[in-house]
Residue, then its C-alpha position, 0 to 999 in steps of 0.5 A: x500500500x502506498x500513501x501520498x499527501x496532496x496539497x491543494x490550492x482552490x478558488x477563493x470561496x470554494x473551500x467548503x464545496x471542494x472539501x465536501x467533494x474530495x472527502x467523499x472520494x473512496x481513496x481519500x483517508x483524511x482531508x483538512x482545510x489549511x491556513x498558509x501557503x496551501x488551502x487543503x491537504x489530503x491523505x490518499x492511499x492506493x496500491x502503488x505510487x503510479x495509481x496515486x498519480x493517476x487518481x490525482x490527475x483523474x479525480x482530484x484535479x477535475x474537482x470544480x474549484x481546484x486550481x493547483x495540486x502538489x503531491x508528496x509521496x511517502x517513502x516506502x522503507 
């Protein structure tokens, strides 16, 4: 199992709707609104990092209100 964290930048005023939509995705294990450089952070899990990348591109970036994403891959030691 692979884990990644995704930092989201969203359109001003869309925080609630984006949070609601991304929280309902089955691979999102946690979603938190942030104050600072980014607007939200998601913890996501999938079988491989390749699958995580595909989920970010296909499912998270397509959510209305999402402007930018930055994915952080957890090391598998």
